[in-house]
C-alpha positions in Angstrom: 23.6 16.3 -6.7 22.1 19.9 -6.4 22.7 22.2 -9.2 25.3 24.9 -8.6 23.9 28.3 -7.5 20.7 26.8 -6.2 19.2 27.1 -2.7 18.4 23.8 -0.6 15.7 23.5 2.3 13.6 20.9 3.6 9.8 21.1 2.7 7.3 19.6 4.8 4.4 18.9 2.4 0.8 16.6 2.9 1.5 13.4 1.3 -1.8 14.0 -1.2 0.1 17.0 -2.7 3.4 15.2 -2.9 1.6 12.6 -4.6 0.2 14.9 -7.1 3.1 16.5 -8.1 5.0 13.5 -8.5 2.2 12.3 -10.9 2.6 15.9 -12.9 6.3 15.6 -12.6 6.2 12.1 -14.5 3.6 13.4 -17.2 5.7 16.6 -17.8 8.8 14.8 -17.9 10.3 16.3 -15.2 12.2 15.5 -12.0 9.8 16.2 -8.8 12.5 19.3 -7.8 12.1 20.7 -11.4 8.4 20.4 -11.2 7.8 22.2 -7.7 10.3 24.9 -9.2 8.0 24.7 -12.4 4.8 25.2 -10.4 6.7 27.9 -8.1 7.6 30.2 -10.9 4.2 29.7 -12.6 2.4 30.8 -9.4 4.9 33.9 -9.0 4.4 35.0 -12.7 0.5 35.0 -12.2 1.0 37.2 -9.0 3.1 39.6 -11.6 6.3 39.0 -10.5 8.6 38.5 -13.4 12.2 36.3 -12.8 14.5 35.8 -15.3 14.1 32.1 -17.6 16.0 29.5 -15.8 19.2 28.3 -17.6 18.6 25.1 -19.1 21.0 22.0 -18.0 22.9 20.4 -20.6 21.6 17.2 -21.8 22.1 14.2 -19.7 22.2 16.4 -16.6 18.2 16.3 -15.8 18.4 13.4 -14.6 20.3 14.7 -11.2 17.8 16.9 -10.1 
């Protein structure tokens, strides 16, 4: 189930990129969705775009991403 207030969209992605994101997500103990959002926020920060910190999910809700 999607988190309330978050946008969703289909994404076409190279299988090799997807596999690497899955590997990073597992290494960082995140869902693939959370890893993609983390990487996007990281890229935006490198370009000088400031965003508010994401609101942490209550314990037990992280698996629903």
